[in-house]
N, C-alpha and C positions, 0 to 999 in steps of 0.2 A: 504494500500499499505507501503511495505516496504520501511525503509529511511536507508541512511548511521546513523554510531554513532555519526558522528564529531559534529552534531548541540548539542545533548544531552548532549554528553560532556562536550563542551566546556561551555554549561549553567548550568552544576554540578560542575565543576572546578569555576566557576566565583559565584556562589550559595552556595558556599561551603556544598554540598551533594554530594554524588554518585549515579550511576546506577546501578542496580543489572544487573549482566548476569546470568541466572539462565538457565542451561543445559538440555536439551530436551531428553527424550527418546522414547517416543511415542505417540499415541494422545492423550490420558490421561494427562500423562505431558505438553505437549503443551496448550492444552485447558486451563487444570488450572492456569496456568502462565497467559496466554492472561489476561482471566477472570480478574484474581485479579488486573492483570493492570489496567485494564478498571474500575473495581470498586473503585481502589484506585486512579485514576487520575494520573497514574505513565508513565513515559516511561519505556521501558522495552527493554533487548537485550536477545533472544533467544540464546544460545550457543549451538553449534552442533559439539560433536567430532567425528574425522575421523570413529572410532570405533561405535558411537553411528549411523553416517550415513550409513555407510553400514547394521547396523542392520534394519533401516530402509526403505532399498532398494535401499540406494543410495541418492544423493545431489537432483535430480531432482523430486522424492517425496517429500521427506522435503519441498520442495521451494512450490511444489503445495499443499502440506498439510496446509501450513502456510498460503500461501495467501488466500486459501479457507476459512480456520479460519476467518480470517481479514476478509473478507466480507459477512461469514454468522453469525458473532457473533456480526457484526456493530462496531468492534472495533477501535478506533478513534484514541487513545494516540500511538505516536510514537513507533513503531516496528522495531528493527534491527535485521537480521537473519545475524548470527556469527559464523564462521567456528572456533574452540576452538584447539587451537595447531597442527595448520597445517604445513604439510610438502609443501614443494614447489609446487609438484604435485598437492595436494589435496587444496593449495588455488588457484589453476590455475582451477582445476575442479568445485570448488564451485562458482568462478566468471564465467565460461560459463553455470552454472545452474542457477544463479541467484540469489545467496545469494548479499546481502546489504553491507556485512562487512566480513573481513577474517583477520584470526591469522598467520601470518607465523611466527613458532615457530625454528628460525634458532639458538639458543643459544648453541647445542650440535657442532656447526658447529667453526672451529679457527675465528676470528671476521672479517677476511679480505672476506671467504666464506659467512658470514653472511651479510655482508656488500652490496656483489656485485649481492647475491639474492634476499635481501630485496630493492635493489634499481630497479630490473626487477619489481618486483612487487608494488612498488609505485608508476612508470609511468603506468603500467597496470589500478590500481585503481583510479588514478589522471584522465584518460581518460573518464572512466564510471561511475565517482561519487562515489565512493565507500569506507567506512575507512578502514584501513591497521595497526592492532596492529602488534609489533614486540617485541620480548623478548632478555631479557639480562639478562646473570646468571638464569642456571636452578633453577625451581620452583621443589622443594622436592617431596617426596611421589611416588605413584605409578599413572598414568593416559595414560589408555590402553596402559599397557607395558613399556611405559616410567619411570625411576627408576630414582630419585635425590635427594640428602640429604640436600637442602634448603639452596644453597649457597647465597652469597649475590652478587649481581651485583657490578662491577667497574663501577664508575661514570664517567668517562672517555669514556670509552666504552658504558656507555648509552646515550654521546653527541653525539657521532660517529654515531648511528643508528637514534637517532632524530635527527640531521641534514639533515639525506634525506630525510626528509618529511613524515615521517610516522603520524599517525592522533592522537596513541596513543602506549604507551610504558609499557609494564608489564617488570619490576625491580624485580630481585628475592630481598627479604629483610630478609629470613631467614621464609620465611612462605612454607608449604607443601600441596599438594594434600591427601583429606583424613581425618581419624583422627587423631589429634597431640597425640603425646605418652607424658605420665605421664612427663616425664623430658625436653621436650621442652622448649629452654630460650626465647622464647619470639619475636615478630619481633625488627629487629634493625632499631629503629628509625634515629639511626646516620647515617644508611648507607641512608634511603629514605630523609633525609633532604640534604645529598650530591648529591642524584642523581635528585631532584627538582633543586638544586641551579645549576647545570650541565646543566639541560635542559629547564628550565625557565617556558614558558606556557604550553610545552605538557602537556595534563592530563596523571594520572599515573592509572595504574591499579594494583590490589590486586587478585592474583589468591589463592585460597584454603582458601575461606572465610570462611567455616565451622569449627566451634570451636574457633574462635578467639575471646578470652572476646570482650565484647561491648565498654570497652574503650580503649581499642587498635583500634578498627575498626573505632571509633570516631576521635582519636588522628592522625590516619594515611590518616581521610579526610580533617583533618586540614592542613596536609602539601602536598598537593596536589594530594591525590588517587580521580580519579572519577569514578572510574569503578571497582567493586567488584565481583568476579566470586563465585558462589555456587551451587554447586553439588551434593555432600555427602551427605549432611543434607536433600537435598527431599528425596534421596533415602532412607536413615534411616526411616524419618518418613513416608513415603509411605510403607515400608517393614513393620512398627512397627505395622501400620493400619489395614493391611491385616492379618498380624499373628494374631491379636485379633480378626478379623471377622471368621476365619478358626476355631482358637483354641477355642471361645464361640460355635461353630456349628452352626452357622449361615446359613453357605452354605448347611446343611442339613435340614433347615426349609422351608418348601412350596419350591417358585422358587428363594431359595437363591443361587443355585446354577448358574444361570444366569451371565456372566461374569461384566455384567455392575452393577451387585447388587455385586458383588464378589469386583471389583475394585474401586467402590463409596467411601468407608472408605477411601482408600490413595490415592483419589483423592483429596478429603477435607484437610487432614492433608499435600498435598503438600501445596493447597491453603492458609492455616494458616502460613506454615515455611515461604510461600514468603511474604506474608502481614506481619510477623514478621521483616524479612528480611527490606522489603520497609521502613517500620516505623523506622526500627535504621539506614537504611543508609541514609535516609531523604528526599525519592523522590517522596514521597506521593503529591500529589495536585501541581505536578511539569510539568505536561502535558500541 
């Protein structure tokens, strides 16, 4: 059964570790992440961007697939199904479809508009027992066509959004989606500390977890980050393993063309990547 991310993030904040949000793109992705979480006894958040939701035939399809897998694979660790970088309409659609958690990304709106829309969603999520993530200060890089430079959030604005009663807050601290450029200056821990001071106990979210050095990840967790999003790294691992299988001509041997065989190395690569991240975030054995 799907759960809200609230309890798992409060426990992570108090225990000084972080829960990973791993974005899903298809059945293989979902199965790899769920099985790894179960094997490592780790809570997990499955992230779905609006583009991935559309690709997987819509949110009800995603909910049906995830619920079916939890049952068939006997998954007993806490699992939240979360809309990543949702629009206001997308958040409402996911709530109706049966997601247990949503993110409303109003970071591109003027702060008044962000507050107004976030307030409406806080009320809906509270009634239904869902968790809600809000964002202040756009995360850089490109995600589903949304491009930002990795700006740092204003702690005062973070407090305004946190005070609305959201479950968790994504604050831009110079992090970006996708691969980090060679000249990336690193995370702004100064901003993170100021945001933490402004919002108090609110669990913080770090987007763009791919490629941030391990020591920075650990420092961010020590400063109140309780949720870390990973997407690109799993995609890179999956693609590299698939490329190797094809380049070695394995699809031309026997029944090597069977899609289950073609996708198997990529599946294992996702599992290995998720395991590595769960160990780094400290969520292993925390279910």
